[in-house]
N, C-alpha and C positions, 0 to 999 in steps of 0.2 A: 334653905326660904326664901324669898324674899322679902322683906318686914315692911321696906315701903309702898310694896302694892294688896299686901293684906291689912295694909294701918291703908290706904285708898279702899278698898275696897270695903274695905268694914263701916270708911266711913258712908260712902257708897249708899249702903244699906241702910245705914241710921239715916240718914237724911231722907231717900223714901216710903220709909215706913212715920216719917214725922209728919203729922193731919198739917191740910196742904187746908193755904186760905179762903174760902169757901167764891171761888168767884158772883158779881152782882150783876148775869147777864144784863139787867133793865136797862142795863146802862148800855146796856152796845143794839139792844131790839126792844119795837115797839110789839106791844098787839094788844087788842082792847080787852079786854078783862071781865068787864062788865055790859048789858044791853048799855043802848045808849046812840047817845049819837057823837063826830068823832067830827075836830077839824085838822086837817092835813093840809100837809105844802109837803111838795116832793121837790124837791131841790137837783143841783146838775151831777152831778156824781165826778167826788176825787181819779174816781178809776178808769169813765170813758165820758168827754167835754161832749159829748154826742149821741150817747144815750144812758142814761139813766137806773136802767136793772138789767142788775147783773145775773142771769141767770145759772142756777148751781141742780144738780141733778146727782139725787138722792137715795139709797137700799133703804125697801120698809119690808117689815114678816121676817124678822133676821134672829133679835134684840128688842128687849123692851124699849131700846133705842138706837135713831135711823142714827142710819152709816151713813155718811157720803163716799159716791164712788170714787176712787182717785181719778182718774179719768177732766172732776172739776181743774188738778194741777198740773194737767195735759203728761197721766201718767196710764201706764197700759193698768188693768183691773179684773180680777181677777173674774169674777161676777160677768162685768161684760164679758173676758170672753168666750167664760163657759155659753152663756145667753147665745153668744157666735153660730160659738158649733155646734150647737142646737139647734140653727137655722141651718144646718148644710146636710143637712139628714132630712128623708121624708116621711118617722115618725108625726100624727099630728100632733101626738101630747109629747113630744120636743119643743113641738112649735109652742103650745100652748104655757107650758112648765119657761120660755124662752121671753116669752112674755109677759109673765110676772117677778121672772128676773128682774127684769131692766128696769132704772133708776127711771124716780120718780123722778119730773119734770117739780125741784120750787123758784122760784125769780124772790129775787133781795132791790126794794129801792130805800134810797136815802131819804127824811121827812123829820120835819119837823112838827113837831104837833102839840097845838094852840091854843094855848093857853098855861102847854112849861119848855115853854123857849128856851129856858135858862137851861135846859134836859139835855138840850144841844141837838148833835144831828142822828136815827137810832134808826138804825135798816129794822120796815117792814116788812117780814114773809106776806106771800097768800101764792096765789095757785093758776091754773092755769085759765080761771071761767074772769076771775074779777082782769090778771091778767090781758086776756085777749078785750075785754075792755077802754084796758088803759092806753093798750094801743091802737087803738078805733079812736079812739078823745086824740091819742097822738097827731093822727094820720087827720085828720077833718082839720081843715084850713082857718073852719071859721070860728074858732079855741087858739088857734096858735100854739105858741112854745110854752104850754101850764107850767114845765122847771122853771122862764127867765124871769129874775130875777124883781126889773126893775113893770111889766106888764102880766106879771103869771097866777093863775088859777089855783084856785087852796079847788081841795076836794073834801064833799061832806060824808064820811063810811058810816052808816048808818050798821047799828047789830045785837040783832032781835033772838032771842032763845027757838030751837026751833028743833026738828029731827036730819041725825045722822045717824044714815046706818042703823038704824036703830035704838040709838039713841037718844037722849036731850043736849043739845052744846048749839053754843053761840054762833051763825052767824055772816059775813058783812058783805054789802054792797054797798056803791058809789057812788054819787052822785058829781059832777061840778058846779065846779061853782058858776055865775053863770056875767057878774063882772070879777076884770080882770084889778087884782092890786101887788105892789110890791112884797119883796120876798119878808123883809125889812126895814125898819126906819131906823142904824146906827150900824156903820160902815162898817167899824170894825166885826161885833155879832157878826154882819152876814159875813167876812173874810174870813171870822174862823170855823159857821157854822162849810164855810165850799171849800174850804182845805182840813179840816179834825172830822174823820170818817172811821166807822167804823169797817173792817173788810173784814167777808163774811169767811171768806177762808184763809186768813188769818186768827177767828173764836175756832172754828171749830176746831175737831179730832183730827188728824190724816192715819186712819189706819194703813200698815204696814199689811204690802201685796201680802207675808208670807200668812200674818193673821186673818188676812180675808179668806184665803183658799180656807185656814182651813171651820173658820166662818161657816165656809159652804157647802164642807165635805157636811159637817154640820145637819145643816139644812134637807142635804139631798139624802140624807140618812139617823135622824132620830133615836135618839133614843127615851126620853123621858120626855111628860107634858114640860108647855113651857110660854110662857107668856109671853106677847112679842107686840112692834109698833105696827097697825095697817095701816093705811087712809081709807078711808072709806066717800070725804071729799075733800078731793080738790082743791077745793079752797076754804078750806081746815084744819085744822092740829091737826097730829097721825092720833088714833086712840088708843088703849092697853086694848090687848085682848087674848085669849085661852091661842098656844097655838091652832086650834082643831082652827076656827074660828078664823085662820090666817089663811093660807092657799098651802094647797099639799104637796108635802115634801116627798114626796116618798115614790121617784118619777131616778130612772137615771136615765142613762144616754144608751140611741139602738141606733148601730150602729154598722155595719155589716163586716166582720171582726176579718181582718186578715193576714191576723198571728196573733197566736194564745198570750193573753201578758195577764197581766193581773190585776184589777182594777186601782189598785197608786199608781199602777204605768201609765192607763190609761192615762189618770188625774193628771198626774204630774209632765207625760207627754206634752198635750196643750199646751203647758206653758213654760212649755221649753223650745217650743213649734215661736219663731222671730214673728214668720211673716203672719199679720193682722188680715184673717177670712170680713170680706166684707158685707157678707149678707145681705137677701134678698127679700123684696116685700114675696109675704105670706102665700102660700096655696091652698089655701082652705079661708 
């Protein structure tokens, strides 16, 4: 026996079993926690000087927590690949399932919250509706560059309680301030805000390709009821729902068989193929 190797493995297991320090995500993310009006400033992004918005794609409906698609890191994602393969068939239910499997877009912007400037830049997450409003304001020449550190504009985020998919939750809307204003008055603080910013893809866990394959297989062939995260409003946080309230998962890939192979072989063969299918518009 290799005693040193055994010692290293024991140490690794002991370390993995140790209680991990809880991450305080409020340091990195901002979201309203109660009704009211919040004033924020979108700042230039350290990741992209010409665009403060970072689009990411997230899988919902597979577990209690959202799963970030591997495509965010420029890698193949088995759920995305499977959805593409479904669109190569002529079965309507496969196209319907493909739509449900598609990751949903979420958007993050670096912001400073007025009255909480000491907390630095945090990431504000929102969905398509607010994103389109922000893009509309950005392209309106009357407003100019709202991220400009000298003559930019703050936003008011109005938060009210409303119905979200049959449940009560917080809903947000935005208004741009009519007057321009500087980002701040202290040059060193502004410099810190422009350079010290969290990156959502560094904060979020990247799920391994093989683990996503297992998650997809379990989703397609559920054995028991479970709770999952589902999106009912693109501009609000996902809610936790029973699996039966989430999209149906008892579908299978219906394609004309060319050879008699097992389901496992079909499933694995899909991801052994290096050639990606681009997919086309839905015929239904």
